[in-house]
N, C-alpha and C positions, 0 to 999 in steps of 0.2 A: 919594167921585167921587156927584155927583149927575147924574141922567140927566134929560131934559126927554122926558117919555113924551106930548107934545101928537099927535104923527103917528103913535103904536102903538094898535092895537083889542088889548085882551089880555082873549083871549074866554073862556079857564077857568085856575082851579089845578088842576093833575095830580098835583098832592102836596106835602106838607109832611114837612120831617125830623124826628126823634123829637124831639126838643127845640123842635119848633116856632117857630125863628127864620128857615130856610130854608124858604121859596116857591117851586115853581119851575110852570109853564106853558106853554100856546102862544096864539098870538096873529098878528097882523100887522103890518107898519111897512111905512110909503108912503117911499120912497125918491127925491128929485128925479133925473131920469135927462139926462143930456145930449142937446141937439137938440131937447127935447120939454118941452112947458108939462105934460103928465100925468106924474105918477111913476110907479114900479113900484111895485106890491106884494107883499112878500116874504111867506111865514111863517118865522114866529120861535120860537124858544122863547126863554123867559126865566127867570130865577132873580133871587128880591129875597132879602137878606139885612137880617133885621130886630137891629139892635143893642141888646144890654143896658141897660138902664135904669141910668141914674147911682147911686150912692149918694145926693147928693142930692135925686136926686126921689123916692127907694126911701124916704129920712128924711120928707122933707114930706110923701107919701101918708101916711105911716105916724102923725103928727102930726095931719093933719087928721081921720082915722079916730078917733085917740084924744077928737078934741075934740067929735067930733059925736056920740059914746057916753058920755060925761061927763053926770051927771045935775045938771040946774041945780038950784041953790039960791035960791029967791025971800025976799027980806030984810024 
């Protein structure tokens, strides 16, 4: 699920899981209010889960690292 955070003010991260893939914190969200042109501001707690990198990405990064560290031979 993708979330549009354009109406959010994320103030701070207050914690990170042991594996580093889940971050949580606090902030504010502006929510439209019926009958008014001014949105209401609500305090929110947020959680962001960072997905694990795919195998193809890890393989590509490994190959890139090997290519950069291999010595070059001048002919």
